[in-house]
N, C-alpha and C positions, 0 to 999 in steps of 0.2 A: 196388702201390707198400713200394718199398722201407723197410725199417725196423728195417735192418739195426742201422745209429747206434741207434734209439730204446733196443733190446735193451739199452745196452747204463745206455744211465743211470743213475741211482739213485733210486729212490723214494720219500719220507718217506709214512706213511699220512698228516701232516698235509698233505700237498699239499708237499713241499721234496725240491726235483728238481737234484739232481748231475753233470753229462757231467765224466766224465771226462776225454775227448780230447779239449777246451777253459781244464775248470780250470771252465766258468763254472757259477754258478749261477741255476735263479731262482723261485718258487715259483708256484702252480696252484690255485685251486682245485674247490672235490669235485668236476664236471665236467670239470676238465681233469682229473685224475686216473684217473677214470676210462677217461675216453680213450685217458689213455695206458699205463697198464694193458690194455688190452685190446689195447692193439696190440702191444705188447712179449706178450703172448697169441698172437699174428695173426690178431685175429677182425678179419672186415667188415668195411665200415663202417654198411653194415644191419644186423648183429649189433653197431657199435659205440650209434649210434639205438635198438636195444632196449633195451638191457639201462640204458643214460640213463635210459631214458621209465621202464622198472620198476626201475629204484635209488634214482634224486634224484624216484620218484611221477607224473612228469606226465601233467597231464592228458591234452591228443592236443591241446591248444593252442599251445606250444609248435614253429616250427621248428627241430624239434632234429640233422633230415639238414642243411639248411643252414647251419644252428651249427658241426655237423659239424667240414663239406667247410672254414665258414669256417677254423678249429682247424687241421686238415690243410693248407693254404695257406700258415700261419703257419709252423707244424714247416718242413714245403718251405722255403718262404723264410731260414729258420734252418739251412737244410743236416743237417736235423733227420729229413726225410722224407724222397724224393724218388718 
């Protein structure tokens, strides 16, 4: 996955995201912030799923992999990942 556009995003601890290329701003929840941070660090999808489970203290009943895939698809739709 090409994350060069994601690396340009400015992220705040509160989930505020600024895209300096377009000037657009948006917010993400805690899980979204973890995913964006991990992608900017170059982590794989599997590593992101594990990180979410660990940091969000998920018990395993959640379908985290599907949620991450859905989030990545939305990023691609917005031209932020490909």
